[in-house]
PQR file with spaces between the fields and no chain letter, atoms N, CA, C, O and H, PARSE charges and radii, in Angstrom:
ATOM       1  N    MET     1      10.767   21.706   26.463 -0.4000 1.5000
ATOM       2  CA   MET     1      10.292   21.327   25.141 -0.0000 2.0000
ATOM       3  C    MET     1       9.702   19.923   25.213  0.5500 1.7000
ATOM       4  O    MET     1      10.375   18.992   25.653 -0.5500 1.4000
ATOM       5  N    LYS     2       8.472   19.766   24.791 -0.4000 1.5000
ATOM       6  CA   LYS     2       7.793   18.475   24.854 -0.0000 2.0000
ATOM       7  C    LYS     2       8.170   17.632   23.637  0.5500 1.7000
ATOM       8  O    LYS     2       8.130   18.111   22.503 -0.5500 1.4000
ATOM       9  H    LYS     2       7.925   20.523   24.434  0.4000 1.0000
ATOM      10  N    MET     3       8.534   16.377   23.882 -0.4000 1.5000
ATOM      11  CA   MET     3       8.879   15.481   22.783 -0.0000 2.0000
ATOM      12  C    MET     3       7.604   14.920   22.160  0.5500 1.7000
ATOM      13  O    MET     3       6.589   14.725   22.829 -0.5500 1.4000
ATOM      14  H    MET     3       8.566   15.988   24.803  0.4000 1.0000
ATOM      15  N    GLU     4       7.695   14.670   20.865 -0.4000 1.5000
ATOM      16  CA   GLU     4       6.563   14.073   20.163 -0.0000 2.0000
ATOM      17  C    GLU     4       6.316   12.660   20.681  0.5500 1.7000
ATOM      18  O    GLU     4       7.252   11.953   21.056 -0.5500 1.4000
ATOM      19  H    GLU     4       8.520   14.828   20.322  0.4000 1.0000
ATOM      20  N    ASN     5       5.077   12.267   20.697 -0.4000 1.5000
ATOM      21  CA   ASN     5       4.747   10.905   21.113 -0.0000 2.0000
ATOM      22  C    ASN     5       5.252    9.915   20.081  0.5500 1.7000
ATOM      23  O    ASN     5       5.238   10.190   18.881 -0.5500 1.4000
ATOM      24  H    ASN     5       4.317   12.842   20.393  0.4000 1.0000
ATOM      25  N    GLU     6       5.696    8.767   20.552 -0.4000 1.5000
ATOM      26  CA   GLU     6       6.136    7.706   19.657 -0.0000 2.0000
ATOM      27  C    GLU     6       5.029    6.693   19.478  0.5500 1.7000
ATOM      28  O    GLU     6       4.255    6.429   20.398 -0.5500 1.4000
ATOM      29  H    GLU     6       5.708    8.543   21.527  0.4000 1.0000
ATOM      30  N    CYS     7       4.963    6.130   18.288 -0.4000 1.5000
ATOM      31  CA   CYS     7       4.002    5.075   17.985 -0.0000 2.0000
ATOM      32  C    CYS     7       4.763    3.775   17.771  0.5500 1.7000
ATOM      33  O    CYS     7       5.793    3.755   17.097 -0.5500 1.4000
ATOM      34  H    CYS     7       5.592    6.344   17.541  0.4000 1.0000
ATOM      35  N    ASN     8       4.257    2.697   18.343 -0.4000 1.5000
ATOM      36  CA   ASN     8       4.801    1.367   18.083 -0.0000 2.0000
ATOM      37  C    ASN     8       4.170    0.864   16.796  0.5500 1.7000
ATOM      38  O    ASN     8       2.948    0.766   16.690 -0.5500 1.4000
ATOM      39  H    ASN     8       3.421    2.713   18.891  0.4000 1.0000
ATOM      40  N    VAL     9       5.007    0.547   15.823 -0.4000 1.5000
ATOM      41  CA   VAL     9       4.542    0.146   14.502 -0.0000 2.0000
ATOM      42  C    VAL     9       5.044   -1.265   14.208  0.5500 1.7000
ATOM      43  O    VAL     9       6.235   -1.546   14.338 -0.5500 1.4000
ATOM      44  H    VAL     9       6.000    0.627   15.909  0.4000 1.0000
ATOM      45  N    THR    10       4.134   -2.146   13.813 -0.4000 1.5000
ATOM      46  CA   THR    10       4.506   -3.506   13.433 -0.0000 2.0000
ATOM      47  C    THR    10       4.480   -3.614   11.918  0.5500 1.7000
ATOM      48  O    THR    10       3.467   -3.333   11.277 -0.5500 1.4000
ATOM      49  H    THR    10       3.166   -1.917   13.708  0.4000 1.0000
ATOM      50  N    ILE    11       5.615   -4.028   11.355 -0.4000 1.5000
ATOM      51  CA   ILE    11       5.747   -4.219    9.904 -0.0000 2.0000
ATOM      52  C    ILE    11       6.446   -5.545    9.686  0.5500 1.7000
ATOM      53  O    ILE    11       7.562   -5.754   10.163 -0.5500 1.4000
ATOM      54  H    ILE    11       6.437   -4.257   11.876  0.4000 1.0000
ATOM      55  N    GLY    12       5.790   -6.438    8.963 -0.4000 1.5000
ATOM      56  CA   GLY    12       6.391   -7.737    8.681 -0.0000 2.0000
ATOM      57  C    GLY    12       6.726   -8.534    9.926  0.5500 1.7000
ATOM      58  O    GLY    12       7.700   -9.286    9.935 -0.5500 1.4000
ATOM      59  H    GLY    12       4.884   -6.268    8.575  0.4000 1.0000
ATOM      60  N    GLY    13       5.938   -8.382   10.973 -0.4000 1.5000
ATOM      61  CA   GLY    13       6.157   -9.121   12.207 -0.0000 2.0000
ATOM      62  C    GLY    13       7.218   -8.529   13.120  0.5500 1.7000
ATOM      63  O    GLY    13       7.472   -9.062   14.200 -0.5500 1.4000
ATOM      64  H    GLY    13       5.146   -7.770   10.966  0.4000 1.0000
ATOM      65  N    ASN    14       7.841   -7.431   12.700 -0.4000 1.5000
ATOM      66  CA   ASN    14       8.852   -6.758   13.518 -0.0000 2.0000
ATOM      67  C    ASN    14       8.301   -5.447   14.054  0.5500 1.7000
ATOM      68  O    ASN    14       7.458   -4.813   13.420 -0.5500 1.4000
ATOM      69  H    ASN    14       7.635   -6.997   11.823  0.4000 1.0000
ATOM      70  N    ASN    15       8.778   -5.048   15.216 -0.4000 1.5000
ATOM      71  CA   ASN    15       8.305   -3.815   15.847 -0.0000 2.0000
ATOM      72  C    ASN    15       9.305   -2.682   15.670  0.5500 1.7000
ATOM      73  O    ASN    15      10.517   -2.868   15.786 -0.5500 1.4000
ATOM      74  H    ASN    15       9.463   -5.563   15.732  0.4000 1.0000
ATOM      75  N    TYR    16       8.760   -1.495   15.384 -0.4000 1.5000
ATOM      76  CA   TYR    16       9.564   -0.289   15.181 -0.0000 2.0000
ATOM      77  C    TYR    16       8.890    0.853   15.919  0.5500 1.7000
ATOM      78  O    TYR    16       7.710    0.774   16.258 -0.5500 1.4000
ATOM      79  H    TYR    16       7.776   -1.344   15.290  0.4000 1.0000
ATOM      80  N    LYS    17       9.642    1.910   16.163 -0.4000 1.5000
ATOM      81  CA   LYS    17       9.087    3.114   16.781 -0.0000 2.0000
ATOM      82  C    LYS    17       9.230    4.268   15.795  0.5500 1.7000
ATOM      83  O    LYS    17      10.297    4.487   15.221 -0.5500 1.4000
ATOM      84  H    LYS    17      10.601    1.974   15.887  0.4000 1.0000
ATOM      85  N    TYR    18       8.137    4.999   15.611 -0.4000 1.5000
ATOM      86  CA   TYR    18       8.126    6.192   14.761 -0.0000 2.0000
ATOM      87  C    TYR    18       7.417    7.309   15.509  0.5500 1.7000
ATOM      88  O    TYR    18       6.498    7.054   16.288 -0.5500 1.4000
ATOM      89  H    TYR    18       7.270    4.821   16.077  0.4000 1.0000
ATOM      90  N    PRO    19       7.839    8.545   15.275 -0.5600 1.5000
ATOM      91  CA   PRO    19       7.135    9.669   15.904  0.2800 2.0000
ATOM      92  C    PRO    19       5.689    9.751   15.393  0.5500 1.7000
ATOM      93  O    PRO    19       5.411    9.472   14.226 -0.5500 1.4000
ATOM      94  N    GLN    20       4.799   10.130   16.271 -0.4000 1.5000
ATOM      95  CA   GLN    20       3.418   10.362   15.869 -0.0000 2.0000
ATOM      96  C    GLN    20       3.427   11.414   14.752  0.5500 1.7000
ATOM      97  O    GLN    20       4.253   12.327   14.773 -0.5500 1.4000
ATOM      98  H    GLN    20       5.024   10.356   17.219  0.4000 1.0000
ATOM      99  N    HIS    21       2.536   11.296   13.800 -0.4000 1.5000
ATOM     100  CA   HIS    21       2.376   12.182   12.648 -0.0000 2.0000
ATOM     101  C    HIS    21       3.369   11.886   11.519  0.5500 1.7000
ATOM     102  O    HIS    21       3.458   12.667   10.572 -0.5500 1.4000
ATOM     103  H    HIS    21       1.865   10.555   13.782  0.4000 1.0000
ATOM     104  N    THR    22       4.122   10.770   11.594 -0.4000 1.5000
ATOM     105  CA   THR    22       5.009   10.403   10.494 -0.0000 2.0000
ATOM     106  C    THR    22       4.170    9.954    9.303  0.5500 1.7000
ATOM     107  O    THR    22       3.224    9.183    9.458 -0.5500 1.4000
ATOM     108  H    THR    22       4.049   10.135   12.364  0.4000 1.0000
ATOM     109  N    LYS    23       4.522   10.441    8.118 -0.4000 1.5000
ATOM     110  CA   LYS    23       3.789   10.052    6.907 -0.0000 2.0000
ATOM     111  C    LYS    23       4.135    8.613    6.523  0.5500 1.7000
ATOM     112  O    LYS    23       5.267    8.159    6.689 -0.5500 1.4000
ATOM     113  H    LYS    23       5.290   11.068    7.992  0.4000 1.0000
ATOM     114  N    LEU    24       3.136    7.920    6.010 -0.4000 1.5000
ATOM     115  CA   LEU    24       3.338    6.534    5.571 -0.0000 2.0000
ATOM     116  C    LEU    24       4.392    6.450    4.471  0.5500 1.7000
ATOM     117  O    LEU    24       5.135    5.471    4.408 -0.5500 1.4000
ATOM     118  H    LEU    24       2.216    8.289    5.875  0.4000 1.0000
ATOM     119  N    ILE    25       4.469    7.449    3.614 -0.4000 1.5000
ATOM     120  CA   ILE    25       5.466    7.427    2.535 -0.0000 2.0000
ATOM     121  C    ILE    25       6.884    7.460    3.108  0.5500 1.7000
ATOM     122  O    ILE    25       7.798    6.864    2.536 -0.5500 1.4000
ATOM     123  H    ILE    25       3.865    8.244    3.665  0.4000 1.0000
ATOM     124  N    ASP    26       7.069    8.148    4.227 -0.4000 1.5000
ATOM     125  CA   ASP    26       8.392    8.197    4.863 -0.0000 2.0000
ATOM     126  C    ASP    26       8.744    6.855    5.504  0.5500 1.7000
ATOM     127  O    ASP    26       9.901    6.433    5.484 -0.5500 1.4000
ATOM     128  H    ASP    26       6.328    8.632    4.691  0.4000 1.0000
ATOM     129  N    ILE    27       7.748    6.196    6.069 -0.4000 1.5000
ATOM     130  CA   ILE    27       7.982    4.855    6.630 -0.0000 2.0000
ATOM     131  C    ILE    27       8.268    3.882    5.498  0.5500 1.7000
ATOM     132  O    ILE    27       9.176    3.058    5.606 -0.5500 1.4000
ATOM     133  H    ILE    27       6.808    6.539    6.086  0.4000 1.0000
ATOM     134  N    ALA    28       7.506    3.965    4.418 -0.4000 1.5000
ATOM     135  CA   ALA    28       7.721    3.078    3.264 -0.0000 2.0000
ATOM     136  C    ALA    28       9.140    3.228    2.721  0.5500 1.7000
ATOM     137  O    ALA    28       9.750    2.243    2.304 -0.5500 1.4000
ATOM     138  H    ALA    28       6.768    4.634    4.330  0.4000 1.0000
ATOM     139  N    ALA    29       9.661    4.435    2.723 -0.4000 1.5000
ATOM     140  CA   ALA    29      11.016    4.679    2.218 -0.0000 2.0000
ATOM     141  C    ALA    29      12.061    3.911    3.031  0.5500 1.7000
ATOM     142  O    ALA    29      13.083    3.492    2.489 -0.5500 1.4000
ATOM     143  H    ALA    29       9.166    5.235    3.062  0.4000 1.0000
ATOM     144  N    ASP    30      11.810    3.729    4.319 -0.4000 1.5000
ATOM     145  CA   ASP    30      12.736    2.971    5.165 -0.0000 2.0000
ATOM     146  C    ASP    30      12.797    1.496    4.782  0.5500 1.7000
ATOM     147  O    ASP    30      13.758    0.806    5.123 -0.5500 1.4000
ATOM     148  H    ASP    30      10.980    4.070    4.760  0.4000 1.0000
ATOM     149  N    PHE    31      11.776    1.009    4.073 -0.4000 1.5000
ATOM     150  CA   PHE    31      11.698   -0.411    3.721 -0.0000 2.0000
ATOM     151  C    PHE    31      11.799   -0.648    2.212  0.5500 1.7000
ATOM     152  O    PHE    31      11.514   -1.752    1.746 -0.5500 1.4000
ATOM     153  H    PHE    31      10.996    1.570    3.796  0.4000 1.0000
ATOM     154  N    LYS    32      12.196    0.362    1.448 -0.4000 1.5000
ATOM     155  CA   LYS    32      12.215    0.237   -0.016 -0.0000 2.0000
ATOM     156  C    LYS    32      13.155   -0.862   -0.502  0.5500 1.7000
ATOM     157  O    LYS    32      12.889   -1.483   -1.531 -0.5500 1.4000
ATOM     158  H    LYS    32      12.427    1.258    1.826  0.4000 1.0000
ATOM     159  N    ASP    33      14.240   -1.111    0.210 -0.4000 1.5000
ATOM     160  CA   ASP    33      15.186   -2.147   -0.208 -0.0000 2.0000
ATOM     161  C    ASP    33      14.649   -3.553    0.042  0.5500 1.7000
ATOM     162  O    ASP    33      15.174   -4.517   -0.515 -0.5500 1.4000
ATOM     163  H    ASP    33      14.457   -0.606    1.046  0.4000 1.0000
ATOM     164  N    GLU    34      13.623   -3.684    0.864 -0.4000 1.5000
ATOM     165  CA   GLU    34      13.034   -4.992    1.175 -0.0000 2.0000
ATOM     166  C    GLU    34      11.829   -5.301    0.283  0.5500 1.7000
ATOM     167  O    GLU    34      11.264   -6.391    0.367 -0.5500 1.4000
ATOM     168  H    GLU    34      13.198   -2.901    1.316  0.4000 1.0000
ATOM     169  N    GLN    35      11.434   -4.353   -0.567 -0.4000 1.5000
ATOM     170  CA   GLN    35      10.262   -4.533   -1.414 -0.0000 2.0000
ATOM     171  C    GLN    35      10.684   -4.750   -2.858  0.5500 1.7000
ATOM     172  O    GLN    35      11.717   -4.244   -3.297 -0.5500 1.4000
ATOM     173  H    GLN    35      11.893   -3.468   -0.634  0.4000 1.0000
ATOM     174  N    ASP    36       9.866   -5.514   -3.600 -0.4000 1.5000
ATOM     175  CA   ASP    36      10.146   -5.786   -5.007 -0.0000 2.0000
ATOM     176  C    ASP    36       9.835   -4.591   -5.900  0.5500 1.7000
ATOM     177  O    ASP    36      10.377   -4.471   -6.999 -0.5500 1.4000
ATOM     178  H    ASP    36       9.027   -5.924   -3.243  0.4000 1.0000
ATOM     179  N    ALA    37       8.962   -3.710   -5.425 -0.4000 1.5000
ATOM     180  CA   ALA    37       8.547   -2.531   -6.184 -0.0000 2.0000
ATOM     181  C    ALA    37       8.169   -1.440   -5.184  0.5500 1.7000
ATOM     182  O    ALA    37       7.939   -1.728   -4.010 -0.5500 1.4000
ATOM     183  H    ALA    37       8.521   -3.808   -4.533  0.4000 1.0000
ATOM     184  N    PRO    38       8.105   -0.192   -5.643 -0.5600 1.5000
ATOM     185  CA   PRO    38       7.739    0.884   -4.718  0.2800 2.0000
ATOM     186  C    PRO    38       6.331    0.704   -4.148  0.5500 1.7000
ATOM     187  O    PRO    38       5.427    0.231   -4.837 -0.5500 1.4000
ATOM     188  N    ALA    39       6.163    1.082   -2.902 -0.4000 1.5000
ATOM     189  CA   ALA    39       4.850    1.024   -2.263 -0.0000 2.0000
ATOM     190  C    ALA    39       3.953    2.081   -2.884  0.5500 1.7000
ATOM     191  O    ALA    39       4.394    3.193   -3.173 -0.5500 1.4000
ATOM     192  H    ALA    39       6.897    1.466   -2.343  0.4000 1.0000
ATOM     193  N    VAL    40       2.682    1.724   -3.088 -0.4000 1.5000
ATOM     194  CA   VAL    40       1.720    2.668   -3.637 -0.0000 2.0000
ATOM     195  C    VAL    40       0.566    2.930   -2.672  0.5500 1.7000
ATOM     196  O    VAL    40      -0.106    3.957   -2.769 -0.5500 1.4000
ATOM     197  H    VAL    40       2.324    0.820   -2.853  0.4000 1.0000
ATOM     198  N    LEU    41       0.340    2.012   -1.753 -0.4000 1.5000
ATOM     199  CA   LEU    41      -0.712    2.128   -0.742 -0.0000 2.0000
ATOM     200  C    LEU    41      -0.244    1.424    0.522  0.5500 1.7000
ATOM     201  O    LEU    41       0.720    0.660    0.499 -0.5500 1.4000
ATOM     202  H    LEU    41       0.886    1.178   -1.675  0.4000 1.0000
ATOM     203  N    ALA    42      -0.933    1.687    1.617 -0.4000 1.5000
ATOM     204  CA   ALA    42      -0.622    0.998    2.864 -0.0000 2.0000
ATOM     205  C    ALA    42      -1.915    0.488    3.481  0.5500 1.7000
ATOM     206  O    ALA    42      -2.961    1.129    3.388 -0.5500 1.4000
ATOM     207  H    ALA    42      -1.717    2.308    1.635  0.4000 1.0000
ATOM     208  N    ILE    43      -1.825   -0.673    4.112 -0.4000 1.5000
ATOM     209  CA   ILE    43      -2.927   -1.192    4.909 -0.0000 2.0000
ATOM     210  C    ILE    43      -2.518   -0.996    6.364  0.5500 1.7000
ATOM     211  O    ILE    43      -1.589   -1.633    6.861 -0.5500 1.4000
ATOM     212  H    ILE    43      -0.975   -1.195    4.187  0.4000 1.0000
ATOM     213  N    VAL    44      -3.238   -0.098    7.030 -0.4000 1.5000
ATOM     214  CA   VAL    44      -2.948    0.237    8.426 -0.0000 2.0000
ATOM     215  C    VAL    44      -4.102   -0.276    9.271  0.5500 1.7000
ATOM     216  O    VAL    44      -5.228    0.213    9.176 -0.5500 1.4000
ATOM     217  H    VAL    44      -3.992    0.419    6.626  0.4000 1.0000
ATOM     218  N    ASP    45      -3.802   -1.269   10.098 -0.4000 1.5000
ATOM     219  CA   ASP    45      -4.843   -1.887   10.936 -0.0000 2.0000
ATOM     220  C    ASP    45      -6.079   -2.249   10.101  0.5500 1.7000
ATOM     221  O    ASP    45      -7.208   -1.924   10.467 -0.5500 1.4000
ATOM     222  H    ASP    45      -2.888   -1.666   10.175  0.4000 1.0000
ATOM     223  N    SER    46      -5.842   -2.922    8.987 -0.4000 1.5000
ATOM     224  CA   SER    46      -6.891   -3.419    8.075 -0.0000 2.0000
ATOM     225  C    SER    46      -7.599   -2.322    7.285  0.5500 1.7000
ATOM     226  O    SER    46      -8.613   -2.593    6.640 -0.5500 1.4000
ATOM     227  H    SER    46      -4.925   -3.186    8.689  0.4000 1.0000
ATOM     228  N    LYS    47      -7.095   -1.100    7.319 -0.4000 1.5000
ATOM     229  CA   LYS    47      -7.708   -0.001    6.577 -0.0000 2.0000
ATOM     230  C    LYS    47      -6.752    0.449    5.469  0.5500 1.7000
ATOM     231  O    LYS    47      -5.592    0.762    5.736 -0.5500 1.4000
ATOM     232  H    LYS    47      -6.272   -0.880    7.842  0.4000 1.0000
ATOM     233  N    LEU    48      -7.243    0.479    4.225 -0.4000 1.5000
ATOM     234  CA   LEU    48      -6.436    0.875    3.078 -0.0000 2.0000
ATOM     235  C    LEU    48      -6.268    2.391    3.060  0.5500 1.7000
ATOM     236  O    LEU    48      -7.253    3.129    3.056 -0.5500 1.4000
ATOM     237  H    LEU    48      -8.185    0.224    4.008  0.4000 1.0000
ATOM     238  N    LEU    49      -5.020    2.855    3.048 -0.4000 1.5000
ATOM     239  CA   LEU    49      -4.731    4.290    3.084 -0.0000 2.0000
ATOM     240  C    LEU    49      -3.719    4.675    2.018  0.5500 1.7000
ATOM     241  O    LEU    49      -2.855    3.879    1.651 -0.5500 1.4000
ATOM     242  H    LEU    49      -4.219    2.256    3.051  0.4000 1.0000
ATOM     243  N    GLU    50      -3.833    5.906    1.524 -0.4000 1.5000
ATOM     244  CA   GLU    50      -2.815    6.451    0.639 -0.0000 2.0000
ATOM     245  C    GLU    50      -1.609    6.856    1.481  0.5500 1.7000
ATOM     246  O    GLU    50      -1.723    7.078    2.686 -0.5500 1.4000
ATOM     247  H    GLU    50      -4.535    6.553    1.823  0.4000 1.0000
ATOM     248  N    LEU    51      -0.459    6.949    0.829 -0.4000 1.5000
ATOM     249  CA   LEU    51       0.797    7.153    1.549 -0.0000 2.0000
ATOM     250  C    LEU    51       0.991    8.556    2.113  0.5500 1.7000
ATOM     251  O    LEU    51       1.922    8.775    2.888 -0.5500 1.4000
ATOM     252  H    LEU    51      -0.366    6.768   -0.150  0.4000 1.0000
ATOM     253  N    HIS    52       0.141    9.512    1.746 -0.4000 1.5000
ATOM     254  CA   HIS    52       0.269   10.860    2.309 -0.0000 2.0000
ATOM     255  C    HIS    52      -0.314   10.927    3.728  0.5500 1.7000
ATOM     256  O    HIS    52      -0.096   11.908    4.439 -0.5500 1.4000
ATOM     257  H    HIS    52      -0.615    9.335    1.116  0.4000 1.0000
ATOM     258  N    ASN    53      -1.046    9.898    4.138 -0.4000 1.5000
ATOM     259  CA   ASN    53      -1.620    9.848    5.486 -0.0000 2.0000
ATOM     260  C    ASN    53      -0.517    9.645    6.525  0.5500 1.7000
ATOM     261  O    ASN    53       0.581    9.189    6.205 -0.5500 1.4000
ATOM     262  H    ASN    53      -1.224    9.101    3.560  0.4000 1.0000
ATOM     263  N    THR    54      -0.830    9.990    7.767 -0.4000 1.5000
ATOM     264  CA   THR    54       0.147    9.865    8.848 -0.0000 2.0000
ATOM     265  C    THR    54      -0.320    8.834    9.873  0.5500 1.7000
ATOM     266  O    THR    54      -1.499    8.486    9.939 -0.5500 1.4000
ATOM     267  H    THR    54      -1.722   10.361    8.026  0.4000 1.0000
ATOM     268  N    ILE    55       0.639    8.352   10.673 -0.4000 1.5000
ATOM     269  CA   ILE    55       0.278    7.463   11.774 -0.0000 2.0000
ATOM     270  C    ILE    55       0.017    8.331   12.992  0.5500 1.7000
ATOM     271  O    ILE    55       0.714    9.317   13.232 -0.5500 1.4000
ATOM     272  H    ILE    55       1.597    8.634   10.620  0.4000 1.0000
ATOM     273  N    GLU    56      -0.993    7.951   13.752 -0.4000 1.5000
ATOM     274  CA   GLU    56      -1.376    8.725   14.923 -0.0000 2.0000
ATOM     275  C    GLU    56      -1.344    7.903   16.201  0.5500 1.7000
ATOM     276  O    GLU    56      -1.406    8.452   17.302 -0.5500 1.4000
ATOM     277  H    GLU    56      -1.559    7.150   13.557  0.4000 1.0000
ATOM     278  N    LYS    57      -1.246    6.563   16.053 -0.4000 1.5000
ATOM     279  CA   LYS    57      -1.269    5.688   17.231 -0.0000 2.0000
ATOM     280  C    LYS    57      -0.544    4.395   16.872  0.5500 1.7000
ATOM     281  O    LYS    57      -0.154    4.189   15.722 -0.5500 1.4000
ATOM     282  H    LYS    57      -1.196    6.117   15.159  0.4000 1.0000
ATOM     283  N    ASP    58      -0.367    3.527   17.865 -0.4000 1.5000
ATOM     284  CA   ASP    58       0.242    2.225   17.615 -0.0000 2.0000
ATOM     285  C    ASP    58      -0.547    1.508   16.529  0.5500 1.7000
ATOM     286  O    ASP    58      -1.777    1.552   16.527 -0.5500 1.4000
ATOM     287  H    ASP    58      -0.683    3.694   18.799  0.4000 1.0000
ATOM     288  N    CYS    59       0.146    0.847   15.603 -0.4000 1.5000
ATOM     289  CA   CYS    59      -0.556    0.221   14.494 -0.0000 2.0000
ATOM     290  C    CYS    59       0.293   -0.864   13.834  0.5500 1.7000
ATOM     291  O    CYS    59       1.478   -1.028   14.125 -0.5500 1.4000
ATOM     292  H    CYS    59       1.146    0.811   15.603  0.4000 1.0000
ATOM     293  N    SER    60      -0.359   -1.591   12.943 -0.4000 1.5000
ATOM     294  CA   SER    60       0.289   -2.587   12.100 -0.0000 2.0000
ATOM     295  C    SER    60       0.168   -2.096   10.662  0.5500 1.7000
ATOM     296  O    SER    60      -0.906   -1.667   10.240 -0.5500 1.4000
ATOM     297  H    SER    60      -1.322   -1.458   12.707  0.4000 1.0000
ATOM     298  N    ILE    61       1.268   -2.158    9.908 -0.4000 1.5000
ATOM     299  CA   ILE    61       1.274   -1.642    8.542 -0.0000 2.0000
ATOM     300  C    ILE    61       1.752   -2.718    7.572  0.5500 1.7000
ATOM     301  O    ILE    61       2.731   -3.419    7.833 -0.5500 1.4000
ATOM     302  H    ILE    61       2.140   -2.507   10.251  0.4000 1.0000
ATOM     303  N    GLU    62       1.047   -2.836    6.454 -0.4000 1.5000
ATOM     304  CA   GLU    62       1.488   -3.634    5.314 -0.0000 2.0000
ATOM     305  C    GLU    62       1.513   -2.694    4.121  0.5500 1.7000
ATOM     306  O    GLU    62       0.563   -1.943    3.901 -0.5500 1.4000
ATOM     307  H    GLU    62       0.253   -2.268    6.242  0.4000 1.0000
ATOM     308  N    PHE    63       2.593   -2.730    3.351 -0.4000 1.5000
ATOM     309  CA   PHE    63       2.677   -1.894    2.167 -0.0000 2.0000
ATOM     310  C    PHE    63       2.286   -2.687    0.936  0.5500 1.7000
ATOM     311  O    PHE    63       2.683   -3.842    0.780 -0.5500 1.4000
ATOM     312  H    PHE    63       3.365   -3.340    3.530  0.4000 1.0000
ATOM     313  N    GLU    64       1.503   -2.062    0.056 -0.4000 1.5000
ATOM     314  CA   GLU    64       1.064   -2.682   -1.184 -0.0000 2.0000
ATOM     315  C    GLU    64       1.813   -2.067   -2.350  0.5500 1.7000
ATOM     316  O    GLU    64       1.992   -0.852   -2.425 -0.5500 1.4000
ATOM     317  H    GLU    64       1.181   -1.123    0.182  0.4000 1.0000
ATOM     318  N    THR    65       2.258   -2.947   -3.276 -0.4000 1.5000
ATOM     319  CA   THR    65       2.957   -2.482   -4.479 -0.0000 2.0000
ATOM     320  C    THR    65       2.151   -2.947   -5.702  0.5500 1.7000
ATOM     321  O    THR    65       1.164   -3.671   -5.576 -0.5500 1.4000
ATOM     322  H    THR    65       2.113   -3.935   -3.215  0.4000 1.0000
ATOM     323  N    LEU    66       2.592   -2.518   -6.865 -0.4000 1.5000
ATOM     324  CA   LEU    66       1.939   -2.957   -8.108 -0.0000 2.0000
ATOM     325  C    LEU    66       2.587   -4.207   -8.682  0.5500 1.7000
ATOM     326  O    LEU    66       2.168   -4.699   -9.730 -0.5500 1.4000
ATOM     327  H    LEU    66       3.394   -1.930   -6.967  0.4000 1.0000
ATOM     328  N    LYS    67       3.593   -4.716   -8.011 -0.4000 1.5000
ATOM     329  CA   LYS    67       4.283   -5.929   -8.466 -0.0000 2.0000
ATOM     330  C    LYS    67       3.306   -7.081   -8.528  0.5500 1.7000
ATOM     331  O    LYS    67       2.635   -7.390   -7.543 -0.5500 1.4000
ATOM     332  H    LYS    67       3.933   -4.316   -7.160  0.4000 1.0000
ATOM     333  N    GLY    68       3.226   -7.717   -9.682 -0.4000 1.5000
ATOM     334  CA   GLY    68       2.376   -8.887   -9.834 -0.0000 2.0000
ATOM     335  C    GLY    68       0.920   -8.572  -10.112  0.5500 1.7000
ATOM     336  O    GLY    68       0.095   -9.484  -10.157 -0.5500 1.4000
ATOM     337  H    GLY    68       3.772   -7.466  -10.481  0.4000 1.0000
ATOM     338  N    HIS    69       0.582   -7.298  -10.302 -0.4000 1.5000
ATOM     339  CA   HIS    69      -0.805   -6.912  -10.581 -0.0000 2.0000
ATOM     340  C    HIS    69      -0.982   -6.583  -12.041  0.5500 1.7000
ATOM     341  O    HIS    69      -2.084   -6.236  -12.467 -0.5500 1.4000
ATOM     342  H    HIS    69       1.253   -6.557  -10.266  0.4000 1.0000
């Protein structure tokens, strides 16, 4: 049985490993206690994405909330 590829993900200057094809909303859920409000969008390698998208390779992620908007 072949294991899924792992992606190195940088969030807030820290490195994490997630399986390839993980949805951004699932990653955001892991960080909900560190955010002032729920994530509504993600910036993945400088590209704005909706949370239903998945990660496919090593990347840097910033989550955007509606707090303060």
